[in-house]
N, C-alpha and C positions, 0 to 999 in steps of 0.2 A: 412191670411193676404197677402201672396204673390199673390194670385189670384186677390185681390183688386187693386194691383198696377202692374199688368202684362203688362200695356202699357208702363211701365218704366223697361226694362229688367235688367239693372244693379242693381237697387234697389231690384227688385223681387229676383234676384240671392243672394243678401246679406241676405235676409230674409230666403230663402230656405236653404242656407249654415249655418244658425244660427251664422252669424258673430257677434262678440262681439259688443254690442250696438244696435243690430237689432233683438234681440230675448228676449222674456219674457217666462221663464220656466213655465210650468203648476202649479208647486208646489212652486212658488216664494213667499217668505214671506217678501220680501223687497219691500213694495208697493211704496216707494219713488223713485224707479228706473223706474217704469211703465210709469209715465208721461214723463220722459227723453227719453225713448225709443220711445214712440209714437210721441213725438214732433220731434225727429231726423228723424223718417220715414216720417212724414208729410212735414217737411221742404225739405228733399231731393226729395220727390215726387213733390212738387210744383216747384223745380228748374230743374226737369228732362225735357230734350228736346227730 
């Protein structure tokens, strides 16, 4: 995911660092959190300058 947003270094770093709210574990059973994380990443990417 961080490679997809590499033109926004601050967001890519949050994803690489697995900051809370920017990471979905591979064995996650709480599928309700996935859309929240993805929307947070999309929103921040769209606001990135």
